[in-house]
C-alpha positions as CSV (number, residue, x, y, z in Angstrom):
1,X,77.2,36.8,-44.5
2,X,73.5,36.7,-44.3
3,X,71.4,33.6,-43.8
4,X,69.0,32.8,-46.6
5,X,66.4,31.6,-44.1
6,X,66.2,35.0,-42.4
7,X,63.0,36.9,-43.3
8,X,63.4,40.6,-44.2
9,X,62.3,42.9,-41.4
10,X,59.0,44.7,-42.0
11,X,57.6,42.3,-44.5
12,X,53.9,41.4,-44.1
13,X,53.2,37.8,-43.3
14,X,51.9,35.6,-46.1
15,X,48.1,35.3,-46.4
16,X,46.4,32.0,-45.6
17,X,43.2,30.4,-46.7
18,X,41.5,31.7,-43.6
19,X,41.9,35.2,-44.9
20,X,39.4,34.3,-47.7
21,X,36.8,34.0,-45.0
22,X,37.8,36.8,-42.7
23,X,40.8,39.0,-43.1
24,X,41.7,40.6,-39.7
25,X,44.0,43.2,-41.4
26,X,41.4,44.7,-43.7
27,X,38.2,43.6,-41.8
28,X,36.8,41.9,-44.9
29,X,34.3,39.1,-44.7
30,X,34.3,36.8,-47.8
31,X,36.2,39.5,-49.6
32,X,33.9,42.4,-48.8
33,X,33.9,45.0,-46.1
34,X,30.9,45.6,-43.9
35,X,30.0,48.7,-45.9
36,X,30.0,46.7,-49.1
37,X,27.8,44.0,-47.7
38,X,25.4,46.6,-46.4
39,X,25.0,48.3,-49.8
40,X,24.5,44.9,-51.5
41,X,21.8,43.8,-49.0
42,X,20.1,47.2,-49.3
43,X,20.0,46.9,-53.1
44,X,18.5,43.4,-53.1
45,X,16.0,44.5,-50.4
46,X,14.8,47.4,-52.5
47,X,14.9,45.3,-55.7
48,X,12.8,42.3,-54.4
49,X,10.6,44.6,-52.4
50,X,9.7,46.4,-55.7
51,X,9.0,43.1,-57.5
52,X,6.8,41.9,-54.6
53,X,4.9,45.2,-54.6
54,X,4.4,45.0,-58.4
55,X,3.2,41.4,-58.2
56,X,0.7,42.2,-55.4
57,X,-0.6,45.2,-57.4
58,X,-1.1,43.2,-60.6
59,X,-2.9,40.5,-58.6
60,X,-5.1,43.1,-57.0
61,X,-6.0,44.7,-60.3
62,X,-6.9,41.2,-61.7
63,X,-9.1,40.4,-58.7
64,X,-11.1,43.6,-59.3
65,X,-12.2,42.2,-62.6
66,X,-13.5,38.9,-61.2
67,X,-17.0,38.1,-60.0
68,X,-17.5,36.1,-56.8
69,X,-20.6,34.5,-58.2
70,X,-19.7,33.5,-61.7
71,X,-16.6,33.2,-64.0
72,X,-16.0,36.3,-66.1
73,X,-15.6,34.3,-69.3
74,X,-17.8,31.3,-69.9
75,X,-17.3,30.5,-73.6
76,X,-15.5,27.2,-73.3
77,X,-18.6,25.0,-72.7
78,X,-21.8,26.1,-74.4
79,X,-23.8,22.9,-73.9
80,X,-23.9,20.6,-70.9
81,X,-22.7,17.1,-70.7
82,X,-25.0,14.3,-69.4
83,X,-24.2,11.9,-66.6
84,X,-26.1,9.0,-65.0
85,X,-26.6,7.7,-61.5
86,X,-25.6,5.1,-60.4
87,X,-22.2,6.7,-61.3
88,X,-21.2,3.7,-63.4
89,X,-21.3,3.2,-67.2
90,X,-21.4,-0.6,-66.8
91,X,-24.2,-1.9,-64.6
92,X,-24.0,-5.7,-64.1
93,X,-25.9,-7.6,-61.4
94,X,-27.8,-10.7,-60.5
95,X,-31.4,-9.7,-59.7
96,X,-31.7,-12.6,-57.2
97,X,-28.7,-11.4,-55.2
98,X,-29.2,-8.2,-53.2
99,X,-25.4,-8.1,-52.5
100,X,-24.8,-7.5,-56.2
101,X,-27.3,-4.8,-56.8
102,X,-27.0,-3.3,-53.4
103,X,-24.3,-0.9,-54.4
104,X,-26.5,0.6,-57.1
105,X,-29.4,1.0,-54.8
106,X,-27.1,2.7,-52.2
107,X,-25.8,5.1,-54.8
108,X,-29.3,6.1,-55.9
109,X,-30.5,6.5,-52.4
110,X,-27.6,8.7,-51.4
111,X,-27.9,10.8,-54.5
112,X,-31.7,11.4,-54.1
113,X,-31.4,12.3,-50.4
114,X,-31.2,16.0,-51.3
115,X,-34.4,15.6,-53.3
116,X,-36.5,14.3,-50.5
117,X,-39.9,16.0,-50.4
118,X,-39.3,17.1,-46.8
119,X,-36.1,19.0,-47.9
120,X,-37.6,20.4,-51.1
121,X,-40.6,21.8,-49.2
122,X,-38.5,24.8,-48.2
123,X,-37.8,25.7,-51.9
124,X,-40.1,27.7,-54.2
125,X,-43.0,26.5,-56.3
126,X,-41.9,28.1,-59.6
127,X,-44.0,28.7,-62.7
128,X,-43.7,25.7,-65.0
129,X,-42.5,26.4,-68.6
130,X,-40.9,29.7,-67.7
131,X,-37.3,30.6,-67.0
132,X,-36.5,31.6,-63.5
133,X,-34.7,34.8,-64.3
134,X,-33.3,36.4,-61.1
135,X,-30.5,38.6,-62.4
136,X,-31.3,41.4,-60.0
137,X,-31.8,39.2,-56.9
138,X,-28.8,39.0,-54.6
139,X,-29.8,35.5,-53.3
140,X,-31.5,33.3,-55.9
141,X,-34.6,31.3,-55.2
142,X,-34.5,27.5,-55.8
143,X,-37.3,25.7,-57.6
144,X,-38.6,22.6,-56.1
145,X,-37.8,19.2,-57.6
146,X,-39.4,16.6,-55.4
147,X,-38.2,13.1,-55.4
148,X,-41.8,11.8,-55.7
149,X,-41.8,13.2,-59.3
150,X,-39.7,10.2,-60.3
151,X,-42.6,7.8,-59.2
152,X,-41.5,4.2,-59.7
153,X,-37.8,5.3,-59.8
154,X,-38.0,7.4,-56.7
155,X,-37.2,4.6,-54.3
156,X,-40.3,5.5,-52.4
157,X,-42.6,2.9,-54.0
158,X,-39.9,0.4,-54.5
159,X,-36.8,0.6,-52.2
160,X,-34.7,-1.4,-54.7
161,X,-35.4,1.0,-57.7
162,X,-36.5,-1.9,-59.8
163,X,-33.2,-3.9,-59.5
164,X,-34.8,-6.7,-57.6
165,X,-37.3,-7.4,-60.4
166,X,-34.6,-7.0,-63.1
167,X,-36.1,-3.7,-64.3
168,X,-33.5,-1.2,-63.1
169,X,-33.8,2.6,-62.9
170,X,-31.1,4.9,-64.2
171,X,-31.2,8.6,-63.4
172,X,-30.0,11.0,-66.1
173,X,-28.9,14.5,-65.2
174,X,-27.4,17.5,-67.0
175,X,-24.2,19.1,-65.8
176,X,-24.5,22.6,-64.4
177,X,-23.6,25.5,-66.6
178,X,-23.9,29.0,-65.2
179,X,-26.4,31.2,-67.2
180,X,-27.6,28.3,-69.4
181,X,-31.1,28.9,-70.9
182,X,-31.8,26.1,-73.3
183,X,-34.2,27.1,-76.1
184,X,-37.3,25.0,-76.8
185,X,-38.5,22.3,-74.4
186,X,-35.6,19.9,-73.7
187,X,-36.2,16.3,-72.9
188,X,-34.2,13.1,-72.5
189,X,-34.6,10.4,-75.2
190,X,-32.9,7.0,-74.8
191,X,-32.5,4.4,-77.4
192,X,-31.1,0.9,-77.5
193,X,-27.9,0.4,-79.5
194,X,-28.4,-3.3,-79.7
195,X,-30.7,-5.3,-82.0
196,X,-33.2,-6.2,-79.3
197,X,-36.2,-4.0,-78.9
198,X,-36.0,-2.3,-75.5
199,X,-39.0,-0.8,-73.8
200,X,-38.3,2.3,-71.6
201,X,-40.4,4.3,-69.2
202,X,-39.6,7.9,-68.3
203,X,-40.2,9.9,-65.2
204,X,-41.3,12.7,-65.4
205,X,-43.5,11.9,-68.3
206,X,-41.7,11.8,-71.6
207,X,-38.5,12.7,-70.0
208,X,-39.2,16.4,-70.0
209,X,-36.8,18.9,-68.3
210,X,-38.8,22.0,-67.4
211,X,-37.3,25.4,-68.2
212,X,-38.1,26.7,-64.7
213,X,-34.9,25.1,-63.5
214,X,-32.8,27.5,-65.7
215,X,-30.7,29.5,-65.5
216,X,-28.3,28.4,-62.8
217,X,-26.5,31.3,-61.1
218,X,-23.5,29.6,-59.5
219,X,-22.8,27.8,-56.3
220,X,-22.5,30.9,-54.2
221,X,-25.8,32.6,-55.3
222,X,-27.7,29.4,-55.9
223,X,-26.4,27.6,-52.8
224,X,-29.3,25.0,-52.5
225,X,-29.9,24.6,-56.2
226,X,-30.7,21.1,-57.4
227,X,-30.5,19.9,-61.0
228,X,-33.7,18.6,-62.7
229,X,-33.6,14.8,-63.2
230,X,-35.0,12.3,-65.6
231,X,-35.4,8.7,-64.5
232,X,-35.3,6.0,-67.1
233,X,-36.7,2.6,-66.2
234,X,-35.5,-0.3,-68.3
235,X,-38.5,-2.7,-68.8
236,X,-36.4,-5.8,-69.4
237,X,-38.1,-9.0,-70.1
238,X,-37.0,-12.5,-69.1
239,X,-35.6,-13.1,-72.5
240,X,-33.5,-10.0,-72.1
241,X,-31.6,-11.4,-69.2
242,X,-28.0,-12.5,-69.8
243,X,-27.9,-10.2,-72.8
244,X,-26.0,-7.0,-72.6
245,X,-28.1,-3.9,-73.3
246,X,-26.3,-0.8,-74.7
247,X,-28.4,2.4,-74.1
248,X,-27.7,5.9,-75.3
249,X,-29.5,8.8,-73.8
250,X,-29.5,12.3,-75.5
251,X,-31.0,15.6,-74.7
252,X,-33.4,16.5,-77.5
253,X,-35.9,19.3,-78.3
254,X,-33.5,22.2,-77.8
255,X,-30.5,24.0,-79.1
256,X,-28.2,21.9,-76.9
257,X,-25.5,19.9,-78.7
258,X,-25.7,16.1,-78.6
259,X,-23.7,14.9,-81.6
260,X,-20.1,16.2,-81.1
261,X,-17.8,13.3,-82.0
262,X,-14.9,15.0,-80.1
263,X,-16.9,14.8,-76.8
264,X,-18.9,11.6,-76.2
265,X,-20.6,13.1,-73.1
266,X,-21.7,16.4,-74.6
267,X,-25.5,16.2,-74.5
268,X,-25.4,12.5,-74.4
269,X,-24.3,9.5,-72.4
270,X,-24.0,5.8,-73.2
271,X,-24.1,3.0,-70.7
272,X,-24.3,-0.8,-70.6
273,X,-26.7,-3.0,-68.5
274,X,-26.4,-6.7,-68.0
275,X,-28.9,-8.5,-65.8
276,X,-28.8,-12.1,-64.8
277,X,-30.9,-14.2,-62.5
C-alpha cells in the first residue's frame, strides 16, 4: 500500500516566487532569457537614437534660419513703450530731507553714468536729423549722447537734480526696438492730468529726439548703444507742494503710437509726484 505523502519519482519540484526573478532551470531573468533582453535593449537603443538624431537635426535646421544680431520676426511690437527714471511711477519726498529724495538722486546718477561726457567721447559725432543707416557695417557705430545735453537735469550743475529745491527732474526714455526708424521728428510732450497749471522745462530743448539715434541694430552689433533721453523738470511752486501732481508724457510728432488703450505704456507713461517741505 502506497503512502499518499510520497512524491512520484521524476516529478519536477514546484516553482517558487524566486523563480520569477531568476529561474536557474531555464536561465530566465524576470521572465526573459539573455537573448530576449539583448534584442529588447537593442531595439530601444536604435529607436531612441533615431529620435535623438531627428531632434538634433530639426534643431540644427531651425538654428540655420536665425540671425545672431536680430530676431527673424519683429512684428509683435511696432512702436516703443516709454519709461522714466527714477524707475518709480510714484515719486514722493520731502524736499528738506535728503534721506527721502536721496534714493531718486542715486537712481538718476547711476543711470546717467553711461552718459558721462568722458565715456561718450569715444562714440561718433553723427549727422543731426539723419538716420544712422549701417546695414552693411558688421560693427555699428554709436552716436554720442552726452550727459551735458540735459543741462539742469544732468546732475552736473545741480547734484540733487532739482529735488532739494522741490523742482525734480524726471528722465523719459523710449524702449529699444531693433530696426525702428520713426517718421517725422519725434519729441516728448508732457501734460498735467490735474486741475493745477504745471510748468515744465525740457532738455534737450522742446524735448526733441533726434533721428540720428535710429535705427538700433541689436545688443550684439550695437554693443555700446545708448538710448536718447529727454529730461523733464517740474517747475513746482510753493503752492504746489503737498498737492499730488499727475503727469502724462507722450511721444509726439511721428508715426509712433501713443493712444492704445490696451497698453498704457505704448508711446506714453504716466507718473505721480508729491513734494512736501
